[in-house]
C-alpha positions as CSV (number, residue, x, y, z in Angstrom):
1,M,6.2,133.1,-11.6
2,P,2.6,133.6,-12.5
3,F,-0.1,131.0,-11.5
4,Y,-2.5,132.5,-14.0
5,Q,-5.3,132.7,-11.5
6,K,-6.1,134.4,-8.1
7,T,-5.0,131.4,-5.9
8,S,-5.4,133.2,-2.6
9,R,-9.0,134.3,-3.4
10,W,-10.0,130.9,-4.6
11,Y,-8.5,129.4,-1.3
12,R,-10.4,131.9,0.9
13,E,-13.7,131.4,-1.0
14,H,-13.6,127.7,-1.5
15,V,-11.6,126.3,1.4
16,E,-11.3,128.7,4.2
17,F,-14.8,130.2,4.2
18,P,-16.8,126.9,4.1
19,F,-14.4,125.5,6.8
20,F,-15.1,128.3,9.2
21,E,-18.9,128.3,8.3
22,K,-18.9,124.7,9.5
23,L,-16.6,125.2,12.5
24,L,-18.1,128.4,13.9
25,R,-21.8,128.3,12.9
26,E,-22.2,124.5,12.8
27,E,-24.2,124.8,9.5
28,K,-24.0,122.3,6.7
29,P,-20.9,120.2,6.4
30,A,-18.0,121.9,4.5
31,G,-17.7,118.9,2.2
32,L,-14.1,119.5,1.7
33,A,-11.7,116.8,0.4
34,E,-9.1,115.3,2.7
35,A,-6.4,117.2,0.8
36,I,-6.9,120.3,-1.4
37,V,-3.5,121.1,-3.0
38,Y,-2.3,123.4,-5.7
39,E,-0.4,121.7,-8.4
40,T,2.3,124.0,-9.6
41,G,3.6,123.7,-13.1
42,A,0.1,122.5,-14.2
43,N,-1.4,125.5,-12.3
44,Q,-4.5,123.8,-11.0
45,W,-6.1,123.0,-7.7
46,R,-6.6,119.3,-7.0
47,H,-9.0,117.6,-4.6
48,L,-7.5,114.4,-3.3
49,P,-8.7,111.6,-0.9
50,A,-5.3,111.3,0.7
51,W,-1.8,113.1,0.9
52,P,0.5,112.0,-0.4
53,P,-1.6,110.5,-3.0
54,K,-1.8,106.7,-2.5
55,E,-1.2,106.1,-6.2
56,A,2.1,107.9,-6.2
57,V,5.1,105.6,-6.9
58,E,8.3,105.9,-5.0
59,K,11.4,106.3,-7.2
60,T,14.9,107.6,-6.8
61,I,16.5,110.2,-9.0
62,H,20.2,109.3,-8.9
63,L,23.1,111.7,-9.3
64,R,25.3,110.4,-11.9
65,A,29.1,110.8,-12.5
66,D,28.5,112.3,-16.0
67,G,26.5,115.2,-14.5
68,R,23.1,113.8,-15.5
69,L,20.2,112.6,-13.5
70,G,18.7,109.1,-14.0
71,W,16.3,106.6,-12.6
72,D,19.1,104.1,-12.4
73,P,22.4,104.6,-10.4
74,S,25.6,105.6,-12.0
75,P,27.1,102.5,-13.6
76,S,30.5,103.5,-12.2
77,G,31.8,105.1,-9.0
78,G,33.6,108.3,-8.7
79,F,32.8,111.7,-7.3
80,A,32.4,115.4,-8.1
81,E,34.0,118.0,-6.0
82,Y,33.9,121.8,-5.3
83,V,35.7,124.3,-2.9
84,S,33.3,126.0,-0.6
85,D,34.5,129.4,0.7
86,P,32.5,131.0,3.5
87,A,34.0,134.4,2.4
88,R,32.2,134.0,-1.0
89,P,28.9,132.1,-0.2
90,V,26.4,131.2,-2.9
91,P,23.6,133.8,-2.9
92,S,20.1,132.7,-2.4
93,M,18.8,135.4,-4.8
94,P,20.0,136.6,-8.2
95,Y,19.5,140.3,-7.2
96,T,20.1,142.6,-4.3
97,A,17.4,143.2,-1.7
98,N,17.2,144.7,1.7
99,T,14.9,141.9,2.9
100,M,13.8,138.4,2.0
101,T,11.4,138.5,-0.8
102,V,8.4,136.2,-1.4
103,E,9.9,135.5,-4.9
104,Y,13.0,133.8,-3.5
105,M,10.9,130.5,-3.2
106,L,10.9,130.1,-7.0
107,D,13.6,132.4,-8.2
108,D,15.8,131.8,-11.1
109,Q,18.8,129.7,-10.2
110,R,20.9,130.4,-13.4
111,Q,23.2,132.6,-11.3
112,A,24.1,129.7,-9.1
113,A,24.5,127.1,-11.9
114,T,27.4,129.1,-13.3
115,R,29.4,129.0,-10.2
116,P,32.3,126.6,-9.6
117,D,31.1,125.9,-6.0
118,V,27.7,124.5,-7.2
119,L,27.3,121.0,-8.6
120,V,24.6,120.7,-11.3
121,F,22.9,117.5,-12.4
122,E,20.2,117.5,-15.2
123,M,17.7,115.2,-16.8
124,P,17.3,115.1,-20.6
125,E,14.4,117.1,-22.0
126,L,11.2,115.4,-20.8
127,E,9.2,113.7,-23.6
128,E,6.1,113.7,-21.4
129,G,5.1,115.5,-18.2
130,L,6.4,114.4,-14.8
131,T,4.4,115.0,-11.7
132,L,6.0,114.8,-8.2
133,A,3.6,114.6,-5.3
134,G,4.9,114.3,-1.6
135,P,8.1,114.6,0.4
136,L,11.5,114.4,-1.1
137,D,14.1,112.2,0.7
138,V,17.7,113.1,0.1
139,T,20.7,110.7,0.5
140,L,24.2,112.2,-0.1
141,M,27.4,110.3,0.2
142,V,29.9,113.0,0.9
143,S,33.3,114.0,2.4
144,T,34.8,117.3,3.4
145,T,38.3,118.5,4.2
146,G,36.6,120.4,7.0
147,T,35.0,119.2,10.3
148,D,31.6,120.6,9.6
149,S,29.8,121.6,6.4
150,D,26.4,122.4,5.1
151,F,24.9,120.7,2.1
152,V,22.1,122.4,0.3
153,V,19.9,120.4,-2.3
154,K,17.7,122.3,-4.7
155,L,15.1,120.7,-7.1
156,I,14.7,122.9,-10.2
157,D,12.4,123.2,-13.2
158,V,14.4,124.2,-16.3
159,Y,12.2,125.9,-19.0
160,P,12.8,125.3,-22.7
161,N,15.0,128.0,-24.4
162,D,12.2,129.2,-26.6
163,F,9.8,129.7,-23.7
164,P,8.0,133.0,-24.2
165,D,8.5,136.0,-21.9
166,P,5.5,137.3,-19.9
167,D,3.6,140.2,-21.6
168,P,3.7,142.8,-20.1
169,N,7.2,142.3,-18.7
170,P,8.1,145.2,-16.5
171,R,10.8,143.3,-14.6
172,R,12.3,142.1,-18.0
173,V,12.3,138.5,-16.9
174,R,13.7,136.1,-19.6
175,M,11.8,132.8,-19.4
176,G,13.9,130.9,-22.0
177,G,16.1,128.6,-20.0
178,Y,14.7,129.9,-16.7
179,Q,15.7,127.7,-13.8
180,Q,12.7,127.8,-11.4
181,L,13.4,126.8,-7.8
182,V,10.7,124.2,-6.9
183,R,12.2,123.2,-3.5
184,G,15.4,123.8,-1.7
185,E,16.6,122.7,1.6
186,P,19.9,123.0,3.6
187,F,21.2,120.4,6.1
188,R,24.0,121.2,8.6
189,G,26.3,118.2,8.5
190,K,27.2,117.9,12.2
191,F,23.6,116.8,12.8
192,R,23.8,113.9,10.4
193,K,23.7,111.3,13.1
194,S,21.7,113.1,15.8
195,L,20.1,116.5,16.3
196,E,20.9,116.2,20.0
197,K,24.5,115.2,19.8
198,P,26.3,116.9,16.8
199,E,29.5,115.1,15.6
200,P,32.4,116.5,13.5
201,F,33.3,115.0,10.2
202,T,36.6,113.2,9.9
203,P,38.4,115.1,7.1
204,G,38.5,113.3,3.9
205,Q,36.3,110.3,5.0
206,M,33.2,109.5,3.1
207,D,30.1,109.7,5.3
208,K,26.3,109.6,4.7
209,I,23.8,112.5,5.0
210,G,20.1,111.8,4.8
211,F,17.3,114.3,5.3
212,R,13.7,114.9,4.2
213,M,12.7,118.0,2.2
214,P,9.2,119.5,2.4
215,D,6.5,118.2,0.2
216,V,6.0,119.2,-3.3
217,F,3.2,119.0,-5.8
218,H,4.7,120.1,-9.0
219,T,4.5,119.0,-12.7
220,F,7.6,119.2,-15.0
221,R,5.9,119.8,-18.3
222,R,6.9,118.2,-21.6
223,G,9.9,119.9,-23.1
224,H,11.2,121.0,-19.6
225,K,14.1,119.5,-17.7
226,L,14.5,118.5,-14.1
227,M,17.6,119.7,-12.5
228,I,19.3,119.2,-9.1
229,Q,21.9,121.5,-7.6
230,V,24.2,120.7,-4.6
231,Q,26.1,123.4,-2.8
232,S,27.4,124.2,0.6
233,S,26.1,127.8,1.3
234,W,22.9,129.8,0.6
235,F,23.3,133.3,1.9
236,P,21.6,135.1,3.5
237,L,18.7,132.6,3.7
238,V,21.1,130.3,5.7
239,D,23.9,131.5,8.0
240,R,27.4,130.7,6.9
241,N,29.0,127.6,8.3
242,P,32.7,128.1,9.2
243,Q,33.3,124.6,8.0
244,K,34.9,123.9,11.3
245,F,33.2,122.0,14.3
246,I,32.5,124.9,16.5
247,D,29.6,126.8,18.3
248,I,28.8,128.9,15.2
249,P,27.4,132.0,17.0
250,K,30.8,132.1,18.9
251,A,32.9,131.6,15.7
252,K,35.7,134.3,15.1
253,P,36.6,135.5,11.6
254,S,39.7,133.2,11.7
255,D,37.4,130.2,12.2
256,F,35.8,130.5,8.7
257,L,37.8,128.2,6.4
258,K,37.6,127.0,2.8
259,A,36.8,123.3,2.5
260,T,36.8,120.9,-0.4
261,Q,33.5,119.0,-0.7
262,R,33.0,115.8,-2.5
263,V,29.7,114.1,-3.5
264,Y,30.1,110.4,-4.4
265,F,28.2,108.2,-7.0
266,G,28.0,104.5,-7.6
267,P,26.0,101.5,-8.5
268,M,25.6,100.2,-4.9
269,G,23.6,103.2,-3.6
270,G,25.4,106.6,-4.2
271,S,23.7,110.0,-3.9
272,G,20.1,110.7,-4.9
273,V,16.7,112.1,-4.1
274,T,13.7,109.7,-3.6
275,V,10.5,111.2,-4.9
276,R,6.8,110.2,-5.3
277,V,5.7,110.2,-8.9
278,L,2.1,110.3,-10.0
279,P,1.2,107.9,-12.8
280,R,0.0,109.8,-15.9
């Protein structure tokens, strides 16, 4: 995904070099802002007095029973479910590679969205830009027929269907409908209550998972859509979970089991992602 500028050179010349001039030579003050952050989507450097920005407003994007995302909870309860099979994990890249590539951090997620073991939630087309700045806090109400499961949450920027392809385009990327990964994070369910004392799930019983994803500074432009995908594998980026409460490095092939996962919705605090929105 091009940033349309030489970001690494700008960083070296305008941030790194002045910092070390001050640190090593004790010359004039570097004069750097408290936070210098690159805003993806808008493709610009921002100089900020604090991070996250103090003016950012905390809001929750709710997963809804109709497959949409909204600022209000789903008016009714219910759940969506899928079968996770460790023998057929969701790939983390839409191509074959013999190593992890740099591009995986913003790769097209269309290949995942078509799978029956991935839940897809989407906002309507944005009528104006939406800028998220800061951490992403995930709350999932889930159940599993196994005794351990991973839950992967991905925040995605969906491009308009008529978005032009790059020129030149040696890799033949199709940007119309591109689902750009903005942030993705896995959580191993056995650690939902404690990192020191893992606990198994009770099969079929609803439980709460909460975790923080790394910060983002991204603008979803007008005409784009915001999408969230939920899945239970992300291979080979994340090792496969047998979906059985076990010491995974010691798991035998027979320990890897299919599991039915459910994600629950509702007006009294179902599943969602809390974000920080910059006022426009």
